[in-house]
C-alpha positions as CSV (number, residue, x, y, z in Angstrom):
1,M,0.2,0.0,0.2
2,V,1.2,3.9,-1.0
3,D,1.6,5.3,2.3
4,P,-1.3,8.4,2.0
5,T,1.2,10.7,3.7
6,A,4.1,10.0,1.4
7,T,5.4,13.2,-0.6
8,A,7.2,13.6,-3.9
9,L,10.9,14.7,-3.1
10,N,11.8,18.4,-3.4
11,K,15.6,18.4,-4.3
12,P,15.3,20.3,-7.4
13,S,19.4,20.6,-7.1
14,V,19.9,16.7,-7.1
15,G,17.3,16.3,-9.9
16,I,19.4,18.9,-12.1
17,L,23.1,17.3,-11.3
18,C,21.4,13.8,-11.9
19,I,20.0,14.5,-15.5
20,L,23.2,16.4,-16.2
21,V,25.1,13.0,-15.8
22,A,22.4,11.4,-17.2
23,M,22.4,13.3,-21.1
24,V,26.5,13.2,-21.1
25,S,26.0,9.4,-20.3
26,I,23.1,9.0,-23.0
27,S,25.6,10.8,-25.7
28,V,28.5,8.7,-25.1
29,N,25.9,5.7,-25.7
30,D,24.3,7.2,-28.8
31,V,28.3,7.3,-30.1
32,L,29.1,3.7,-29.0
33,M,25.4,2.6,-30.7
34,K,26.1,4.5,-33.9
35,A,29.9,3.0,-34.2
36,L,28.4,-0.6,-33.5
37,S,25.2,-0.3,-36.0
38,G,27.0,-1.2,-39.0
39,D,27.8,-4.6,-37.7
40,Y,25.7,-5.8,-35.1
41,P,22.0,-6.0,-34.6
42,L,20.1,-3.7,-32.3
43,H,18.9,-6.3,-30.0
44,Q,22.1,-7.7,-29.2
45,M,23.5,-4.2,-28.3
46,V,20.3,-4.1,-25.7
47,F,21.1,-7.3,-24.5
48,V,24.7,-7.3,-23.6
49,R,24.2,-3.8,-22.2
50,S,21.4,-4.6,-20.2
51,V,22.9,-7.7,-18.8
52,I,26.1,-5.8,-18.0
53,G,24.1,-2.7,-16.5
54,I,21.9,-5.0,-14.2
55,G,24.7,-6.2,-12.3
56,F,26.0,-2.6,-11.8
57,S,22.2,-1.3,-10.7
58,L,21.9,-4.4,-8.4
59,L,25.4,-2.9,-6.6
60,L,23.2,0.4,-6.2
61,V,20.2,-1.5,-4.8
62,Q,22.4,-2.7,-1.9
63,L,23.2,0.7,-1.2
64,E,20.2,2.1,-1.2
65,G,18.5,-0.5,1.0
66,G,19.1,-4.2,0.1
67,F,17.2,-6.4,-2.1
68,R,13.7,-5.5,0.0
69,I,13.8,-2.3,-2.0
70,L,12.9,-4.4,-5.0
71,R,9.2,-5.2,-4.0
72,T,6.6,-3.1,-5.0
73,D,2.7,-2.9,-5.0
74,R,2.7,-1.4,-8.6
75,P,4.3,-4.0,-10.8
76,G,1.9,-3.1,-13.5
77,L,3.0,0.3,-13.6
78,H,6.5,-0.7,-13.5
79,L,6.1,-2.9,-17.0
80,L,4.3,-0.1,-18.3
81,R,7.1,2.4,-17.7
82,G,9.7,-0.5,-18.9
83,L,7.7,-1.0,-22.2
84,L,7.6,2.6,-23.0
85,L,11.1,2.9,-22.5
86,V,11.8,-0.2,-24.8
87,T,10.0,1.7,-27.5
88,A,11.4,4.7,-26.8
89,N,14.9,3.2,-27.4
90,M,13.9,0.7,-30.2
91,T,12.2,3.6,-32.2
92,F,15.0,5.7,-32.0
93,F,18.1,3.5,-32.3
94,T,16.2,2.1,-35.7
95,A,16.3,5.5,-37.2
96,F,19.9,6.2,-35.4
97,A,21.2,3.6,-38.1
98,V,20.1,5.9,-41.0
99,L,20.0,9.2,-39.5
100,P,23.0,11.6,-39.0
101,L,23.3,12.3,-35.2
102,A,22.6,15.5,-34.9
103,E,19.5,15.7,-36.9
104,A,18.1,12.0,-35.0
105,T,19.0,13.8,-31.6
106,A,17.2,16.7,-32.6
107,L,14.1,14.9,-33.5
108,F,13.9,13.3,-30.4
109,Y,14.2,16.7,-28.6
110,V,10.7,17.2,-28.5
111,A,10.6,15.0,-25.6
112,P,11.6,17.4,-23.1
113,L,8.6,19.6,-24.9
114,F,6.1,16.7,-24.2
115,I,7.3,16.3,-20.6
116,T,6.8,19.7,-19.6
117,L,3.6,20.0,-21.3
118,L,2.4,16.6,-20.2
119,A,3.2,17.0,-16.6
120,I,0.4,19.5,-16.3
121,P,-2.6,17.3,-16.7
122,F,-1.0,14.2,-15.4
123,L,0.7,15.2,-12.6
124,G,-0.8,18.4,-12.0
125,E,2.0,20.8,-11.8
126,S,2.0,24.2,-12.3
127,V,3.9,25.4,-15.2
128,G,3.6,29.6,-15.6
129,H,3.0,31.2,-18.9
130,R,7.1,32.5,-18.9
131,R,8.1,28.7,-18.7
132,L,5.6,28.0,-21.5
133,I,7.1,31.1,-23.7
134,A,10.6,29.3,-23.2
135,V,9.5,26.1,-24.2
136,A,8.0,27.5,-27.3
137,I,11.3,29.2,-28.2
138,G,13.1,25.9,-27.4
139,F,10.8,24.4,-29.9
140,G,11.6,26.8,-32.6
141,G,15.0,26.1,-31.8
142,V,14.7,22.6,-32.7
143,L,12.8,23.6,-35.8
144,L,15.8,26.0,-36.5
145,M,18.1,22.9,-36.0
146,L,16.1,20.5,-38.1
147,R,15.4,23.4,-41.0
148,P,12.8,21.5,-43.3
149,G,13.4,21.4,-46.7
150,S,17.7,22.6,-46.4
151,E,20.1,20.4,-48.2
152,Q,22.0,20.2,-45.0
153,T,19.0,18.0,-43.3
154,A,18.3,16.0,-46.5
155,V,18.5,12.3,-45.8
156,T,18.1,9.3,-47.9
157,A,15.6,8.1,-45.2
158,D,11.9,8.0,-45.9
159,R,9.2,9.8,-43.7
160,L,8.4,6.6,-41.6
161,V,12.1,7.1,-40.3
162,M,12.1,10.3,-39.9
163,L,9.0,10.2,-37.5
164,L,11.0,7.1,-35.6
165,P,12.4,9.7,-33.1
166,V,9.2,11.8,-32.9
167,V,7.6,8.5,-31.7
168,A,10.3,8.1,-29.5
169,A,10.1,11.0,-27.7
170,L,6.5,10.7,-26.6
171,A,7.2,7.2,-25.3
172,Y,10.1,8.8,-23.5
173,A,7.8,11.6,-22.1
174,L,5.5,9.3,-21.1
175,T,8.1,7.1,-19.1
176,Q,9.1,10.1,-17.4
177,I,5.9,11.2,-16.0
178,L,5.3,7.4,-14.8
179,T,8.6,7.9,-13.1
180,R,7.7,10.9,-11.2
181,R,4.6,9.1,-9.6
182,L,6.6,5.6,-9.5
183,G,9.1,7.8,-7.7
184,I,7.1,8.4,-4.5
185,T,7.6,5.2,-3.6
186,S,10.3,3.2,-5.4
187,K,14.2,3.9,-5.2
188,A,16.1,4.9,-8.3
189,S,18.3,2.0,-8.3
190,A,15.3,-0.4,-8.2
191,M,13.6,1.5,-11.0
192,A,16.6,1.0,-12.8
193,V,16.7,-3.1,-12.3
194,Y,13.3,-3.4,-13.1
195,I,14.1,-1.2,-16.6
196,Q,17.3,-3.5,-17.1
197,L,15.0,-6.6,-16.6
198,I,12.6,-5.5,-19.5
199,F,15.4,-5.2,-21.7
200,I,16.6,-8.3,-21.2
201,V,13.4,-10.1,-21.6
202,V,12.6,-8.1,-24.9
203,S,16.0,-8.3,-26.5
204,A,16.5,-11.9,-25.5
205,T,12.5,-12.6,-27.6
206,F,14.1,-10.7,-30.3
207,W,16.9,-13.0,-30.5
208,A,14.8,-16.3,-30.2
209,V,12.5,-14.9,-33.1
210,A,15.0,-13.4,-35.7
211,G,18.8,-13.7,-33.7
212,D,20.1,-16.0,-36.8
213,G,19.3,-13.1,-39.3
214,R,16.7,-15.4,-41.2
215,Y,14.7,-12.0,-41.7
216,V,17.2,-9.9,-43.0
217,S,17.8,-11.5,-46.6
218,G,16.5,-9.2,-49.5
219,V,15.9,-6.5,-46.8
220,E,17.8,-3.1,-48.4
221,N,16.6,-0.7,-45.6
222,E,19.5,0.0,-43.5
223,S,17.2,0.6,-40.3
224,L,15.5,-2.5,-40.8
225,R,18.8,-4.3,-41.7
226,F,20.0,-2.7,-37.8
227,L,17.0,-4.3,-36.4
228,L,17.0,-7.9,-38.0
229,R,20.6,-9.0,-38.9
230,A,22.3,-12.1,-36.8
231,W,24.0,-12.2,-33.8
232,R,27.6,-12.3,-34.0
233,W,30.3,-12.5,-31.3
234,P,31.8,-9.3,-31.3
235,E,35.4,-8.6,-32.5
236,D,38.2,-8.2,-29.8
237,G,38.3,-4.2,-30.7
238,D,34.9,-4.2,-30.3
239,I,34.5,-5.7,-26.7
240,P,35.2,-2.7,-24.7
241,L,32.8,-0.7,-26.7
242,F,30.0,-3.1,-25.7
243,I,31.2,-3.3,-21.7
244,G,31.2,1.1,-22.4
245,L,27.7,0.0,-23.2
246,G,26.8,-1.6,-20.2
247,V,28.4,0.9,-17.9
248,N,26.4,3.6,-19.5
249,S,23.2,1.7,-18.9
250,A,23.4,1.4,-15.2
251,I,24.6,5.1,-15.2
252,I,21.6,6.3,-17.6
253,G,19.0,4.0,-15.7
254,Y,19.9,5.3,-12.4
255,A,20.4,9.0,-13.2
256,I,17.6,9.3,-15.1
257,S,15.3,7.6,-12.4
258,Q,16.8,9.9,-9.8
259,A,16.4,12.9,-11.6
260,Y,12.7,12.9,-11.8
261,R,12.0,11.4,-8.3
262,S,14.0,14.2,-7.1
263,A,12.2,17.1,-8.7
264,D,9.4,18.0,-10.7
265,A,9.4,17.3,-14.7
266,A,8.7,20.8,-15.9
267,T,12.1,21.7,-13.6
268,V,14.5,18.7,-15.1
269,A,13.1,18.3,-18.6
270,P,15.0,21.5,-19.9
271,F,18.4,20.5,-18.9
272,E,17.9,17.4,-21.0
273,Y,18.6,20.2,-23.9
274,I,22.1,19.8,-23.0
275,A,22.2,16.9,-25.2
276,L,22.2,18.7,-28.4
277,P,25.2,20.2,-28.1
278,L,27.0,17.1,-27.0
279,A,25.4,15.4,-29.9
280,V,26.6,18.1,-32.4
281,F,29.8,17.7,-30.6
282,W,30.5,14.2,-31.1
283,G,28.9,14.3,-34.5
284,W,31.8,16.6,-35.4
285,M,34.7,14.7,-33.6
286,V,33.7,11.1,-34.2
287,F,31.7,11.3,-37.6
288,G,33.1,14.7,-39.2
289,E,29.5,16.0,-39.2
290,I,30.0,20.0,-38.7
291,P,27.1,22.3,-37.4
292,D,26.4,25.6,-39.6
293,G,25.6,28.8,-37.9
294,W,21.8,27.6,-38.4
295,A,22.4,24.6,-36.2
296,S,24.9,26.7,-33.5
297,A,21.6,29.4,-33.6
298,G,19.2,26.5,-32.9
299,I,21.4,25.0,-30.1
300,A,21.5,28.7,-28.2
301,L,18.0,29.0,-28.4
302,I,17.2,25.6,-26.8
303,M,20.2,26.1,-24.5
304,G,18.9,29.6,-23.5
305,A,15.1,28.6,-23.0
306,G,16.0,25.5,-20.8
307,L,18.2,27.9,-18.5
308,Y,16.1,30.5,-18.2
309,V,13.2,27.9,-16.8
310,Y,15.8,27.0,-13.9
311,L,17.2,30.7,-13.6
312,R,13.8,32.8,-13.2
313,E,12.6,30.2,-10.3
314,K,15.9,31.2,-8.7
315,L,15.3,34.4,-8.6
316,R,11.7,34.5,-7.8
317,R,12.9,32.2,-5.1
318,R,10.0,29.7,-5.5
319,P,10.4,26.1,-4.9
320,L,11.0,24.1,-8.1
321,A,9.2,21.3,-7.0
322,S,6.4,21.0,-5.4
323,A,5.6,18.5,-2.3
324,R,2.2,16.9,-2.6
325,R,0.4,13.9,-1.3
326,A,0.8,10.8,-3.0
327,R,-1.8,9.8,-5.6
328,R,-3.2,6.5,-6.9
329,W,-3.4,5.7,-10.7
């Protein structure tokens, strides 16, 4: 049973720090996934990183109270949260094999906008008109980065592939809304373990169905090939990359869960925008993708909008996260 006197955590500084750690880890994860996407199937990478990640997550469980914290009276909501996150990952990374790093990340970054807006009806959080204006400016920055119709953003992928990161963004936003509700009674490490378990089950199911590559023959679409190609033992030089995926998976699962259980979604979400300049940096450093002036201007708008939300609340000396009585779904 949920304690009727339980309240959501009110630690905005902790939430912001955790989401920044998560975004750095996600950016590294994206680079590793893209680097490996030409040789290995998506579900193999997900399986390996989750098996490694769950080990680290179980260590964190011990630090936060032991295996007893894995008990929950809301298994259905944890399952739904996990499946939404699996959907977000699968749709994003399926497109990721085809789309350039910056474009895929920019398309996905309607997610923080979804989170801030969905927090109003689903969590009852108060979002003032100034923050809504900042969200609109941030969305304008995303559009500026995409520059529809320009040669810079022209890709060979069809429209369905271009929509996949947007589908991922919506699934991810709903995941974080659930995280905020479940975070009232569940530890971040426990939620990370649940997520890793669901990833393992889903990726193992993919292996059982398509792990031998039986469905990849004749498929020319690179996104589908990434999803359907046969599992293979990693080459010696790729093993450290797989280990890096696992370590990053544990960090991401814990940091995101801790961020959204420590502060309200409208406060945390704008700071996810740090992943956009990181995506541009890694795209330039690793894949030779150099952003032009329009992309730089879009990043500036997005980052400025996110920082404005936090700085305005600090200047007005209002709490960034409201403490409220726990409610059932």
